[in-house]
N, CA, C and O atoms as CSV, one atom per row, in Angstrom:
chain,resi,resn,atom,element,x,y,z
A,1,THR,N,N,-9.651,15.435,-0.891
A,1,THR,CA,C,-9.552,14.296,-1.791
A,1,THR,C,C,-8.288,14.414,-2.619
A,1,THR,O,O,-7.754,15.508,-2.798
A,2,TYR,N,N,-7.816,13.305,-3.115
A,2,TYR,CA,C,-6.617,13.249,-3.923
A,2,TYR,C,C,-7.001,12.829,-5.335
A,2,TYR,O,O,-7.398,11.690,-5.581
A,3,ALA,N,N,-6.871,13.792,-6.268
A,3,ALA,CA,C,-7.217,13.580,-7.675
A,3,ALA,C,C,-8.645,13.043,-7.808
A,3,ALA,O,O,-8.951,12.321,-8.758
A,4,ASN,N,N,-9.516,13.393,-6.859
A,4,ASN,CA,C,-10.906,12.943,-6.850
A,4,ASN,C,C,-11.035,11.431,-6.909
A,4,ASN,O,O,-12.044,10.909,-7.383
A,5,ARG,N,N,-10.030,10.731,-6.434
A,5,ARG,CA,C,-10.039,9.273,-6.477
A,5,ARG,C,C,-10.299,8.639,-5.117
A,5,ARG,O,O,-10.628,7.455,-5.044
A,6,MET,N,N,-10.158,9.404,-4.045
A,6,MET,CA,C,-10.385,8.879,-2.705
A,6,MET,C,C,-10.630,10.036,-1.765
A,6,MET,O,O,-10.319,11.183,-2.084
A,7,THR,N,N,-11.182,9.740,-0.620
A,7,THR,CA,C,-11.372,10.741,0.416
A,7,THR,C,C,-10.594,10.299,1.643
A,7,THR,O,O,-10.843,9.227,2.195
A,8,ILE,N,N,-9.653,11.127,2.066
A,8,ILE,CA,C,-8.897,10.824,3.276
A,8,ILE,C,C,-9.731,11.255,4.476
A,8,ILE,O,O,-10.138,12.412,4.583
A,9,ILE,N,N,-9.974,10.320,5.363
A,9,ILE,CA,C,-10.733,10.610,6.573
A,9,ILE,C,C,-9.772,11.077,7.657
A,9,ILE,O,O,-10.051,12.050,8.358
A,10,SER,N,N,-8.646,10.390,7.799
A,10,SER,CA,C,-7.607,10.819,8.747
A,10,SER,C,C,-6.292,10.155,8.366
A,10,SER,O,O,-6.258,9.129,7.686
A,11,GLN,N,N,-5.216,10.772,8.824
A,11,GLN,CA,C,-3.899,10.172,8.634
A,11,GLN,C,C,-3.032,10.537,9.822
A,11,GLN,O,O,-3.163,11.610,10.411
A,12,ASP,N,N,-2.145,9.617,10.156
A,12,ASP,CA,C,-1.253,9.787,11.285
A,12,ASP,C,C,-0.006,8.995,10.957
A,12,ASP,O,O,0.097,8.429,9.868
A,13,TYR,N,N,0.945,8.942,11.879
A,13,TYR,CA,C,2.149,8.176,11.659
A,13,TYR,C,C,1.794,6.717,11.369
A,13,TYR,O,O,1.230,6.026,12.218
A,14,ASN,N,N,2.125,6.266,10.181
A,14,ASN,CA,C,1.922,4.883,9.744
A,14,ASN,C,C,0.465,4.433,9.851
A,14,ASN,O,O,0.188,3.274,10.158
A,15,LYS,N,N,-0.457,5.353,9.596
A,15,LYS,CA,C,-1.881,5.007,9.602
A,15,LYS,C,C,-2.622,5.945,8.652
A,15,LYS,O,O,-2.432,7.161,8.680
A,16,LEU,N,N,-3.463,5.356,7.820
A,16,LEU,CA,C,-4.263,6.114,6.863
A,16,LEU,C,C,-5.668,5.545,6.847
A,16,LEU,O,O,-5.853,4.340,6.681
A,17,VAL,N,N,-6.663,6.411,7.021
A,17,VAL,CA,C,-8.064,6.011,6.934
A,17,VAL,C,C,-8.656,6.730,5.727
A,17,VAL,O,O,-8.566,7.953,5.623
A,18,PHE,N,N,-9.265,5.966,4.810
A,18,PHE,CA,C,-9.803,6.587,3.603
A,18,PHE,C,C,-11.020,5.842,3.077
A,18,PHE,O,O,-11.252,4.678,3.403
A,19,ASN,N,N,-11.793,6.549,2.252
A,19,ASN,CA,C,-12.874,5.958,1.466
A,19,ASN,C,C,-12.416,5.923,0.023
A,19,ASN,O,O,-11.823,6.880,-0.475
A,20,ASN,N,N,-12.690,4.828,-0.638
A,20,ASN,CA,C,-12.398,4.746,-2.063
A,20,ASN,C,C,-13.451,5.510,-2.860
A,20,ASN,O,O,-14.493,5.881,-2.319
A,21,LYS,N,N,-13.187,5.739,-4.117
A,21,LYS,CA,C,-14.196,6.251,-5.035
A,21,LYS,C,C,-14.669,5.048,-5.842
A,21,LYS,O,O,-13.871,4.379,-6.499
A,22,GLU,N,N,-15.958,4.780,-5.788
A,22,GLU,CA,C,-16.502,3.600,-6.454
A,22,GLU,C,C,-16.174,3.611,-7.943
A,22,GLU,O,O,-16.333,4.631,-8.613
A,23,GLY,N,N,-15.714,2.465,-8.459
A,23,GLY,CA,C,-15.440,2.315,-9.881
A,23,GLY,C,C,-14.219,3.066,-10.371
A,23,GLY,O,O,-14.071,3.285,-11.573
A,24,SER,N,N,-13.338,3.466,-9.458
A,24,SER,CA,C,-12.146,4.217,-9.825
A,24,SER,C,C,-10.940,3.625,-9.106
A,24,SER,O,O,-11.077,3.075,-8.014
A,25,ASN,N,N,-9.770,3.735,-9.707
A,25,ASN,CA,C,-8.537,3.257,-9.085
A,25,ASN,C,C,-8.219,4.163,-7.893
A,25,ASN,O,O,-7.678,5.256,-8.065
A,26,SER,N,N,-8.556,3.705,-6.691
A,26,SER,CA,C,-8.415,4.501,-5.474
A,26,SER,C,C,-7.375,3.884,-4.564
A,26,SER,O,O,-7.313,2.661,-4.434
A,27,GLY,N,N,-6.558,4.713,-3.933
A,27,GLY,CA,C,-5.587,4.191,-2.991
A,27,GLY,C,C,-4.548,5.231,-2.650
A,27,GLY,O,O,-4.786,6.433,-2.770
A,28,ALA,N,N,-3.390,4.757,-2.221
A,28,ALA,CA,C,-2.333,5.669,-1.789
A,28,ALA,C,C,-0.996,5.229,-2.378
A,28,ALA,O,O,-0.726,4.040,-2.544
A,29,MET,N,N,-0.171,6.226,-2.686
A,29,MET,CA,C,1.187,6.005,-3.164
A,29,MET,C,C,2.132,6.315,-2.014
A,29,MET,O,O,2.014,7.358,-1.371
A,30,PHE,N,N,3.060,5.417,-1.756
A,30,PHE,CA,C,4.042,5.577,-0.692
A,30,PHE,C,C,5.426,5.633,-1.318
A,30,PHE,O,O,5.810,4.721,-2.050
A,31,ASP,N,N,6.176,6.684,-1.042
A,31,ASP,CA,C,7.547,6.792,-1.521
A,31,ASP,C,C,8.440,5.933,-0.654
A,31,ASP,O,O,8.319,5.951,0.571
A,32,LEU,N,N,9.342,5.175,-1.276
A,32,LEU,CA,C,10.322,4.400,-0.522
A,32,LEU,C,C,11.442,5.340,-0.112
A,32,LEU,O,O,11.942,6.102,-0.939
A,33,SER,N,N,11.840,5.299,1.136
A,33,SER,CA,C,12.876,6.207,1.624
A,33,SER,C,C,14.276,5.714,1.270
A,33,SER,O,O,15.248,6.460,1.393
A,34,GLU,N,N,14.382,4.467,0.832
A,34,GLU,CA,C,15.654,3.908,0.384
A,34,GLU,C,C,15.410,3.127,-0.900
A,34,GLU,O,O,14.321,2.600,-1.126
A,35,THR,N,N,16.425,3.063,-1.722
A,35,THR,CA,C,16.336,2.272,-2.945
A,35,THR,C,C,16.405,0.795,-2.580
A,35,THR,O,O,17.217,0.391,-1.748
A,36,LEU,N,N,15.552,-0.004,-3.204
A,36,LEU,CA,C,15.618,-1.445,-3.000
A,36,LEU,C,C,16.893,-1.986,-3.637
A,36,LEU,O,O,17.349,-1.475,-4.660
A,37,VAL,N,N,17.458,-3.011,-3.035
A,37,VAL,CA,C,18.674,-3.630,-3.565
A,37,VAL,C,C,18.256,-4.688,-4.587
A,37,VAL,O,O,17.468,-5.584,-4.283
A,38,GLU,N,N,18.789,-4.572,-5.785
A,38,GLU,CA,C,18.471,-5.499,-6.874
A,38,GLU,C,C,18.690,-6.945,-6.418
A,38,GLU,O,O,19.775,-7.303,-5.960
A,39,GLY,N,N,17.635,-7.778,-6.551
A,39,GLY,CA,C,17.720,-9.191,-6.222
A,39,GLY,C,C,17.581,-9.534,-4.746
A,39,GLY,O,O,17.473,-10.711,-4.402
A,40,GLU,N,N,17.580,-8.541,-3.871
A,40,GLU,CA,C,17.449,-8.768,-2.417
A,40,GLU,C,C,16.002,-9.147,-2.090
A,40,GLU,O,O,15.073,-8.626,-2.706
A,41,ASN,N,N,15.808,-10.050,-1.124
A,41,ASN,CA,C,14.466,-10.432,-0.684
A,41,ASN,C,C,13.960,-9.440,0.362
A,41,ASN,O,O,14.692,-9.027,1.261
A,42,TYR,N,N,12.680,-9.070,0.215
A,42,TYR,CA,C,12.009,-8.171,1.153
A,42,TYR,C,C,10.652,-8.755,1.507
A,42,TYR,O,O,10.102,-9.578,0.776
A,43,ILE,N,N,10.133,-8.320,2.624
A,43,ILE,CA,C,8.772,-8.643,3.059
A,43,ILE,C,C,8.018,-7.332,3.230
A,43,ILE,O,O,8.487,-6.425,3.919
A,44,LEU,N,N,6.857,-7.234,2.607
A,44,LEU,CA,C,5.937,-6.117,2.824
A,44,LEU,C,C,4.811,-6.656,3.695
A,44,LEU,O,O,4.189,-7.667,3.369
A,45,LYS,N,N,4.559,-5.974,4.799
A,45,LYS,CA,C,3.515,-6.414,5.719
A,45,LYS,C,C,2.722,-5.200,6.169
A,45,LYS,O,O,3.293,-4.160,6.495
A,46,PHE,N,N,1.407,-5.337,6.184
A,46,PHE,CA,C,0.559,-4.275,6.722
A,46,PHE,C,C,-0.766,-4.855,7.171
A,46,PHE,O,O,-1.162,-5.950,6.770
A,47,ASN,N,N,-1.439,-4.090,8.013
A,47,ASN,CA,C,-2.793,-4.422,8.445
A,47,ASN,C,C,-3.748,-3.500,7.726
A,47,ASN,O,O,-3.418,-2.359,7.404
A,48,ILE,N,N,-4.938,-4.014,7.480
A,48,ILE,CA,C,-5.975,-3.185,6.870
A,48,ILE,C,C,-7.328,-3.607,7.438
A,48,ILE,O,O,-7.686,-4.785,7.412
A,49,ASP,N,N,-8.062,-2.642,7.944
A,49,ASP,CA,C,-9.418,-2.866,8.445
A,49,ASP,C,C,-10.391,-2.379,7.384
A,49,ASP,O,O,-10.141,-1.382,6.707
A,50,SER,N,N,-11.500,-3.091,7.247
A,50,SER,CA,C,-12.502,-2.719,6.255
A,50,SER,C,C,-13.899,-2.850,6.849
A,50,SER,O,O,-14.143,-3.661,7.742
A,51,ASP,N,N,-14.801,-2.035,6.332
A,51,ASP,CA,C,-16.190,-2.132,6.775
A,51,ASP,C,C,-17.022,-3.007,5.847
A,51,ASP,O,O,-18.204,-3.233,6.106
A,52,ILE,N,N,-16.409,-3.513,4.748
A,52,ILE,CA,C,-17.091,-4.429,3.834
A,52,ILE,C,C,-16.101,-5.496,3.368
A,52,ILE,O,O,-14.888,-5.324,3.494
A,53,ASP,N,N,-16.622,-6.591,2.832
A,53,ASP,CA,C,-15.775,-7.558,2.138
A,53,ASP,C,C,-15.418,-6.956,0.788
A,53,ASP,O,O,-16.304,-6.543,0.039
A,54,THR,N,N,-14.138,-6.903,0.471
A,54,THR,CA,C,-13.690,-6.270,-0.767
A,54,THR,C,C,-12.349,-6.865,-1.166
A,54,THR,O,O,-11.997,-7.950,-0.703
A,55,LYS,N,N,-11.597,-6.179,-2.013
A,55,LYS,CA,C,-10.253,-6.641,-2.346
A,55,LYS,C,C,-9.371,-5.473,-2.745
A,55,LYS,O,O,-9.832,-4.469,-3.289
A,56,LEU,N,N,-8.089,-5.638,-2.457
A,56,LEU,CA,C,-7.072,-4.725,-2.962
A,56,LEU,C,C,-6.590,-5.358,-4.261
A,56,LEU,O,O,-5.886,-6.368,-4.239
A,57,ASN,N,N,-6.962,-4.776,-5.376
A,57,ASN,CA,C,-6.580,-5.384,-6.638
A,57,ASN,C,C,-5.477,-4.617,-7.360
A,57,ASN,O,O,-5.182,-4.892,-8.523
A,58,TYR,N,N,-4.869,-3.656,-6.668
A,58,TYR,CA,C,-3.715,-2.940,-7.210
A,58,TYR,C,C,-2.673,-2.775,-6.113
A,58,TYR,O,O,-2.763,-1.857,-5.298
A,59,ILE,N,N,-1.695,-3.657,-6.092
A,59,ILE,CA,C,-0.539,-3.504,-5.214
A,59,ILE,C,C,0.668,-3.622,-6.126
A,59,ILE,O,O,0.917,-4.680,-6.705
A,60,ASN,N,N,1.418,-2.536,-6.253
A,60,ASN,CA,C,2.544,-2.499,-7.187
A,60,ASN,C,C,3.754,-1.820,-6.572
A,60,ASN,O,O,3.622,-0.897,-5.769
A,61,ILE,N,N,4.929,-2.285,-6.953
A,61,ILE,CA,C,6.153,-1.511,-6.781
A,61,ILE,C,C,6.321,-0.768,-8.101
A,61,ILE,O,O,6.203,-1.360,-9.174
A,62,ARG,N,N,6.595,0.521,-8.018
A,62,ARG,CA,C,6.670,1.345,-9.230
A,62,ARG,C,C,7.949,2.168,-9.265
A,62,ARG,O,O,8.528,2.499,-8.231
A,63,ALA,N,N,8.371,2.488,-10.479
A,63,ALA,CA,C,9.510,3.388,-10.673
A,63,ALA,C,C,9.060,4.831,-10.497
A,63,ALA,O,O,9.832,5.681,-10.053
A,64,ASP,N,N,7.814,5.099,-10.845
A,64,ASP,CA,C,7.181,6.398,-10.676
A,64,ASP,C,C,5.681,6.143,-10.641
A,64,ASP,O,O,5.255,4.989,-10.598
A,65,LYS,N,N,4.883,7.188,-10.660
A,65,LYS,CA,C,3.441,6.954,-10.486
A,65,LYS,C,C,2.795,6.177,-11.625
A,65,LYS,O,O,1.677,5.685,-11.465
A,66,ASN,N,N,3.455,6.051,-12.758
A,66,ASN,CA,C,2.854,5.360,-13.896
A,66,ASN,C,C,3.584,4.094,-14.330
A,66,ASN,O,O,3.011,3.292,-15.068
A,67,THR,N,N,4.822,3.885,-13.901
A,67,THR,CA,C,5.622,2.766,-14.397
A,67,THR,C,C,5.638,1.618,-13.394
A,67,THR,O,O,6.320,1.690,-12.371
A,68,HIS,N,N,4.882,0.554,-13.691
A,68,HIS,CA,C,4.784,-0.612,-12.823
A,68,HIS,C,C,5.997,-1.504,-13.034
A,68,HIS,O,O,6.345,-1.823,-14.171
A,69,LEU,N,N,6.638,-1.907,-11.953
A,69,LEU,CA,C,7.760,-2.838,-12.024
A,69,LEU,C,C,7.341,-4.230,-11.558
A,69,LEU,O,O,7.653,-5.226,-12.210
A,70,THR,N,N,6.640,-4.295,-10.438
A,70,THR,CA,C,6.171,-5.561,-9.875
A,70,THR,C,C,4.703,-5.393,-9.504
A,70,THR,O,O,4.335,-4.437,-8.820
A,71,THR,N,N,3.869,-6.319,-9.955
A,71,THR,CA,C,2.449,-6.295,-9.617
A,71,THR,C,C,2.135,-7.563,-8.835
A,71,THR,O,O,2.494,-8.664,-9.252
A,72,PHE,N,N,1.469,-7.402,-7.709
A,72,PHE,CA,C,1.125,-8.523,-6.850
A,72,PHE,C,C,-0.309,-8.954,-7.078
A,72,PHE,O,O,-1.133,-8.175,-7.555
A,73,ALA,N,N,-0.600,-10.190,-6.737
A,73,ALA,CA,C,-1.956,-10.731,-6.869
A,73,ALA,C,C,-2.920,-9.944,-5.984
A,73,ALA,O,O,-2.537,-9.410,-4.943
A,74,SER,N,N,-4.173,-9.885,-6.419
A,74,SER,CA,C,-5.211,-9.241,-5.624
A,74,SER,C,C,-5.288,-9.883,-4.250
A,74,SER,O,O,-5.091,-11.089,-4.098
A,75,GLN,N,N,-5.577,-9.059,-3.258
A,75,GLN,CA,C,-5.698,-9.529,-1.880
A,75,GLN,C,C,-7.138,-9.363,-1.423
A,75,GLN,O,O,-7.664,-8.251,-1.408
A,76,ASN,N,N,-7.781,-10.475,-1.048
A,76,ASN,CA,C,-9.136,-10.387,-0.509
A,76,ASN,C,C,-9.078,-9.743,0.862
A,76,ASN,O,O,-8.252,-10.104,1.701
A,77,ILE,N,N,-9.962,-8.791,1.076
A,77,ILE,CA,C,-10.068,-8.066,2.342
A,77,ILE,C,C,-11.479,-8.292,2.875
A,77,ILE,O,O,-12.464,-8.115,2.158
A,78,TYR,N,N,-11.558,-8.680,4.122
A,78,TYR,CA,C,-12.850,-9.001,4.728
A,78,TYR,C,C,-13.203,-7.970,5.792
A,78,TYR,O,O,-12.339,-7.227,6.258
A,79,ILE,N,N,-14.468,-7.931,6.169
A,79,ILE,CA,C,-14.917,-7.032,7.230
A,79,ILE,C,C,-14.068,-7.299,8.474
A,79,ILE,O,O,-13.876,-8.447,8.875
A,80,GLY,N,N,-13.570,-6.233,9.069
A,80,GLY,CA,C,-12.736,-6.373,10.252
A,80,GLY,C,C,-11.269,-6.187,9.917
A,80,GLY,O,O,-10.921,-5.499,8.957
A,81,THR,N,N,-10.413,-6.805,10.715
A,81,THR,CA,C,-8.966,-6.646,10.580
A,81,THR,C,C,-8.374,-7.735,9.687
A,81,THR,O,O,-8.699,-8.914,9.828
A,82,ASN,N,N,-7.515,-7.327,8.781
A,82,ASN,CA,C,-6.832,-8.225,7.860
A,82,ASN,C,C,-5.344,-7.937,7.920
A,82,ASN,O,O,-4.930,-6.806,8.174
A,83,GLU,N,N,-4.539,-8.970,7.684
A,83,GLU,CA,C,-3.094,-8.792,7.588
A,83,GLU,C,C,-2.666,-9.219,6.184
A,83,GLU,O,O,-3.061,-10.280,5.703
A,84,VAL,N,N,-1.861,-8.389,5.538
A,84,VAL,CA,C,-1.342,-8.702,4.211
A,84,VAL,C,C,0.169,-8.831,4.332
A,84,VAL,O,O,0.834,-7.948,4.873
A,85,VAL,N,N,0.710,-9.940,3.823
A,85,VAL,CA,C,2.149,-10.183,3.808
A,85,VAL,C,C,2.528,-10.593,2.391
A,85,VAL,O,O,1.981,-11.555,1.851
A,86,LEU,N,N,3.461,-9.867,1.793
A,86,LEU,CA,C,3.885,-10.143,0.420
A,86,LEU,C,C,5.403,-10.245,0.347
A,86,LEU,O,O,6.114,-9.463,0.977
A,87,ASN,N,N,5.893,-11.204,-0.416
A,87,ASN,CA,C,7.323,-11.341,-0.679
A,87,ASN,C,C,7.673,-10.510,-1.899
A,87,ASN,O,O,6.970,-10.539,-2.909
A,88,ILE,N,N,8.761,-9.774,-1.797
A,88,ILE,CA,C,9.212,-8.900,-2.877
A,88,ILE,C,C,10.669,-9.221,-3.176
A,88,ILE,O,O,11.469,-9.416,-2.261
A,89,VAL,N,N,11.009,-9.274,-4.463
A,89,VAL,CA,C,12.416,-9.339,-4.859
A,89,VAL,C,C,12.774,-7.934,-5.307
A,89,VAL,O,O,12.114,-7.359,-6.173
A,90,GLY,N,N,13.829,-7.383,-4.708
A,90,GLY,CA,C,14.205,-5.990,-4.947
A,90,GLY,C,C,14.497,-5.675,-6.400
A,90,GLY,O,O,15.072,-6.482,-7.131
A,91,ASP,N,N,14.089,-4.487,-6.799
A,91,ASP,CA,C,14.377,-3.921,-8.115
A,91,ASP,C,C,14.924,-2.531,-7.840
A,91,ASP,O,O,14.228,-1.701,-7.257
A,92,ASP,N,N,16.157,-2.262,-8.249
A,92,ASP,CA,C,16.774,-0.981,-7.896
A,92,ASP,C,C,16.134,0.218,-8.582
A,92,ASP,O,O,16.522,1.357,-8.320
A,93,LYS,N,N,15.156,-0.021,-9.459
A,93,LYS,CA,C,14.394,1.082,-10.055
A,93,LYS,C,C,13.151,1.417,-9.228
A,93,LYS,O,O,12.503,2.438,-9.458
A,94,GLY,N,N,12.822,0.550,-8.261
A,94,GLY,CA,C,11.629,0.735,-7.438
A,94,GLY,C,C,11.742,1.944,-6.529
A,94,GLY,O,O,12.638,2.014,-5.688
A,95,LYS,N,N,10.841,2.888,-6.694
A,95,LYS,CA,C,10.875,4.128,-5.918
A,95,LYS,C,C,9.618,4.326,-5.062
A,95,LYS,O,O,9.623,5.118,-4.119
A,96,CYS,N,N,8.538,3.600,-5.396
A,96,CYS,CA,C,7.299,3.814,-4.652
A,96,CYS,C,C,6.433,2.554,-4.640
A,96,CYS,O,O,6.623,1.624,-5.424
A,97,LEU,N,N,5.489,2.569,-3.728
A,97,LEU,CA,C,4.554,1.469,-3.526
A,97,LEU,C,C,3.144,2.023,-3.681
A,97,LEU,O,O,2.793,3.016,-3.044
A,98,TRP,N,N,2.337,1.391,-4.519
A,98,TRP,CA,C,0.932,1.767,-4.702
A,98,TRP,C,C,0.082,0.662,-4.089
A,98,TRP,O,O,0.248,-0.511,-4.420
A,99,ILE,N,N,-0.820,1.036,-3.200
A,99,ILE,CA,C,-1.786,0.110,-2.622
A,99,ILE,C,C,-3.158,0.689,-2.938
A,99,ILE,O,O,-3.514,1.758,-2.443
A,100,GLY,N,N,-3.929,-0.018,-3.763
A,100,GLY,CA,C,-5.205,0.540,-4.178
A,100,GLY,C,C,-6.222,-0.513,-4.574
A,100,GLY,O,O,-5.983,-1.718,-4.495
A,101,MET,N,N,-7.349,-0.011,-4.997
A,101,MET,CA,C,-8.472,-0.867,-5.359
A,101,MET,C,C,-9.320,-0.185,-6.418
A,101,MET,O,O,-9.332,1.041,-6.534
A,102,ASN,N,N,-10.019,-0.987,-7.177
A,102,ASN,CA,C,-10.996,-0.481,-8.133
A,102,ASN,C,C,-12.196,-1.400,-8.021
A,102,ASN,O,O,-12.272,-2.423,-8.701
A,103,VAL,N,N,-13.129,-1.034,-7.166
A,103,VAL,CA,C,-14.324,-1.837,-6.923
A,103,VAL,C,C,-15.543,-0.928,-7.013
A,103,VAL,O,O,-15.431,0.294,-6.914
A,104,ASN,N,N,-16.702,-1.537,-7.199
A,104,ASN,CA,C,-17.939,-0.768,-7.367
A,104,ASN,C,C,-18.736,-0.642,-6.076
A,104,ASN,O,O,-19.958,-0.494,-6.105
A,105,GLN,N,N,-18.042,-0.702,-4.943
A,105,GLN,CA,C,-18.678,-0.512,-3.642
A,105,GLN,C,C,-17.880,0.521,-2.871
A,105,GLN,O,O,-16.656,0.587,-2.986
A,106,LEU,N,N,-18.573,1.321,-2.092
A,106,LEU,CA,C,-17.901,2.273,-1.218
A,106,LEU,C,C,-17.380,1.527,0.005
A,106,LEU,O,O,-18.127,0.796,0.654
A,107,ALA,N,N,-16.092,1.710,0.320
A,107,ALA,CA,C,-15.478,1.065,1.474
A,107,ALA,C,C,-14.758,2.105,2.309
A,107,ALA,O,O,-14.221,3.078,1.779
A,108,THR,N,N,-14.749,1.897,3.612
A,108,THR,CA,C,-13.900,2.677,4.509
A,108,THR,C,C,-12.789,1.744,4.948
A,108,THR,O,O,-13.041,0.700,5.550
A,109,LEU,N,N,-11.553,2.127,4.642
A,109,LEU,CA,C,-10.394,1.289,4.919
A,109,LEU,C,C,-9.432,2.011,5.847
A,109,LEU,O,O,-9.228,3.219,5.729
A,110,THR,N,N,-8.848,1.268,6.763
A,110,THR,CA,C,-7.799,1.786,7.640
A,110,THR,C,C,-6.557,0.954,7.377
A,110,THR,O,O,-6.523,-0.242,7.667
A,111,LEU,N,N,-5.545,1.593,6.828
A,111,LEU,CA,C,-4.278,0.955,6.495
A,111,LEU,C,C,-3.259,1.376,7.549
A,111,LEU,O,O,-3.056,2.570,7.769
A,112,TYR,N,N,-2.612,0.403,8.207
A,112,TYR,CA,C,-1.689,0.750,9.291
A,112,TYR,C,C,-0.628,-0.334,9.480
A,112,TYR,O,O,-0.709,-1.415,8.897
A,113,ASN,N,N,0.362,-0.019,10.305
A,113,ASN,CA,C,1.481,-0.919,10.575
A,113,ASN,C,C,2.188,-1.344,9.292
A,113,ASN,O,O,2.612,-2.492,9.157
A,114,LEU,N,N,2.310,-0.424,8.369
A,114,LEU,CA,C,2.960,-0.676,7.090
A,114,LEU,C,C,4.458,-0.808,7.294
A,114,LEU,O,O,5.096,0.078,7.862
A,115,LYS,N,N,5.021,-1.922,6.825
A,115,LYS,CA,C,6.439,-2.168,7.039
A,115,LYS,C,C,7.011,-2.929,5.849
A,115,LYS,O,O,6.441,-3.920,5.392
A,116,LEU,N,N,8.140,-2.451,5.360
A,116,LEU,CA,C,8.900,-3.136,4.326
A,116,LEU,C,C,10.278,-3.392,4.904
A,116,LEU,O,O,10.970,-2.461,5.314
A,117,GLU,N,N,10.676,-4.655,4.936
A,117,GLU,CA,C,11.957,-4.978,5.545
A,117,GLU,C,C,12.680,-6.045,4.737
A,117,GLU,O,O,12.062,-6.837,4.025
A,118,LYS,N,N,14.000,-6.048,4.864
A,118,LYS,CA,C,14.800,-7.070,4.201
A,118,LYS,C,C,14.550,-8.409,4.869
A,118,LYS,O,O,14.312,-8.486,6.074
A,119,GLY,N,N,14.610,-9.472,4.059
A,119,GLY,CA,C,14.468,-10.814,4.590
A,119,GLY,C,C,13.298,-11.548,3.977
A,119,GLY,O,O,12.661,-11.070,3.039
A,120,THR,N,N,13.029,-12.721,4.528
A,120,THR,CA,C,11.953,-13.571,4.016
A,120,THR,C,C,10.893,-13.883,5.066
A,120,THR,O,O,9.900,-14.547,4.769
A,121,LYS,N,N,11.099,-13.409,6.287
A,121,LYS,CA,C,10.121,-13.630,7.359
A,121,LYS,C,C,9.790,-12.296,8.005
A,121,LYS,O,O,10.689,-11.550,8.393
A,122,PRO,N,N,8.494,-11.991,8.122
A,122,PRO,CA,C,8.128,-10.712,8.737
A,122,PRO,C,C,8.382,-10.710,10.237
A,122,PRO,O,O,8.263,-11.742,10.898
A,123,THR,N,N,8.734,-9.544,10.770
A,123,THR,CA,C,8.858,-9.363,12.210
A,123,THR,C,C,7.693,-8.488,12.656
A,123,THR,O,O,7.005,-7.891,11.827
A,124,GLU,N,N,7.475,-8.413,13.947
A,124,GLU,CA,C,6.384,-7.590,14.460
A,124,GLU,C,C,6.684,-6.116,14.235
A,124,GLU,O,O,7.833,-5.681,14.316
A,125,TRP,N,N,5.645,-5.367,13.956
A,125,TRP,CA,C,5.792,-3.932,13.740
A,125,TRP,C,C,6.084,-3.266,15.067
A,125,TRP,O,O,5.499,-3.616,16.091
A,126,CYS,N,N,6.989,-2.307,15.044
A,126,CYS,CA,C,7.338,-1.556,16.239
A,126,CYS,C,C,7.501,-0.095,15.857
A,126,CYS,O,O,8.176,0.215,14.876
A,127,HIS,N,N,6.900,0.798,16.610
A,127,HIS,CA,C,6.958,2.232,16.321
A,127,HIS,C,C,8.396,2.730,16.233
A,127,HIS,O,O,8.672,3.671,15.489
A,128,HIS,N,N,9.301,2.131,16.965
A,128,HIS,CA,C,10.675,2.621,17.023
A,128,HIS,C,C,11.591,1.992,15.979
A,128,HIS,O,O,12.718,2.449,15.791
A,129,GLN,N,N,11.120,0.944,15.296
A,129,GLN,CA,C,11.948,0.347,14.268
A,129,GLN,C,C,12.037,1.252,13.047
A,129,GLN,O,O,11.128,2.034,12.770
A,130,ARG,N,N,13.128,1.136,12.333
A,130,ARG,CA,C,13.313,1.922,11.125
A,130,ARG,C,C,12.415,1.360,10.036
A,130,ARG,O,O,12.445,0.159,9.765
A,131,ILE,N,N,11.641,2.188,9.429
A,131,ILE,CA,C,10.728,1.778,8.377
A,131,ILE,C,C,11.250,2.331,7.061
A,131,ILE,O,O,11.717,3.469,6.998
A,132,LEU,N,N,11.169,1.529,6.018
A,132,LEU,CA,C,11.675,1.953,4.716
A,132,LEU,C,C,10.623,2.680,3.884
A,132,LEU,O,O,10.878,3.045,2.737
A,133,ILE,N,N,9.458,2.887,4.455
A,133,ILE,CA,C,8.393,3.545,3.711
A,133,ILE,C,C,7.961,4.793,4.445
A,133,ILE,O,O,7.710,4.754,5.649
A,134,ARG,N,N,7.872,5.907,3.725
A,134,ARG,CA,C,7.319,7.136,4.283
A,134,ARG,C,C,5.945,7.329,3.673
A,134,ARG,O,O,5.761,7.147,2.470
A,135,MET,N,N,4.985,7.697,4.499
A,135,MET,CA,C,3.641,7.920,3.979
A,135,MET,C,C,3.573,9.314,3.369
A,135,MET,O,O,3.316,10.296,4.065
A,136,LEU,N,N,3.800,9.386,2.089
A,136,LEU,CA,C,3.712,10.647,1.369
A,136,LEU,C,C,2.580,10.527,0.367
A,136,LEU,O,O,2.744,9.955,-0.711
A,137,LEU,N,N,1.451,11.061,0.728
A,137,LEU,CA,C,0.303,11.012,-0.169
A,137,LEU,C,C,0.481,12.060,-1.242
A,137,LEU,O,O,0.873,13.190,-0.953
A,138,GLN,N,N,0.200,11.700,-2.455
A,138,GLN,CA,C,0.390,12.598,-3.580
A,138,GLN,C,C,-0.914,12.695,-4.355
A,138,GLN,O,O,-1.718,11.763,-4.367
A,139,LYS,N,N,-1.111,13.833,-5.000
A,139,LYS,CA,C,-2.230,13.957,-5.919
A,139,LYS,C,C,-1.863,13.121,-7.137
A,139,LYS,O,O,-0.884,13.402,-7.828
A,140,LEU,N,N,-2.651,12.104,-7.387
A,140,LEU,CA,C,-2.320,11.162,-8.445
A,140,LEU,C,C,-3.321,11.231,-9.576
A,140,LEU,O,O,-4.526,11.346,-9.348
A,141,VAL,N,N,-2.835,11.163,-10.761
A,141,VAL,CA,C,-3.691,10.987,-11.926
A,141,VAL,C,C,-3.285,9.642,-12.490
A,141,VAL,O,O,-2.344,9.536,-13.277
A,142,MET,N,N,-4.004,8.628,-12.079
A,142,MET,CA,C,-3.647,7.275,-12.461
A,142,MET,C,C,-4.273,6.957,-13.815
A,142,MET,O,O,-5.355,7.445,-14.143
A,143,PRO,N,N,-3.564,6.115,-14.613
A,143,PRO,CA,C,-4.109,5.746,-15.929
A,143,PRO,C,C,-5.345,4.898,-15.795
A,143,PRO,O,O,-5.932,4.499,-16.801
């Protein structure tokens, strides 16, 4: 577990399977491998499978684990496969991406095909394409 906030079931290249901790800010922090360009348009796209209807109510670009720069609207997640696509305007202080939830139900989530790319239209995920996000899970003590 990471800071007793989630249980990782498995992880692989661009794929994370985890259980949240009910009633706690649970999720994963991803370090950006490149600095975002101030004012540049980006698209964040990922798939997420869930075993319950729930929501991701914490999606942020952050300067560090505690400093939120951009907060996105909650994303409803339904049983089965979901696709999330978000438009981002670059902030050169942005160093990481937090994708998480704080709900009072236990969920098993599979997050995969995570891609952040320049532009305003998402392209299909490809294992060989350069990805700007590295999956670096950290022990987090979230506020």
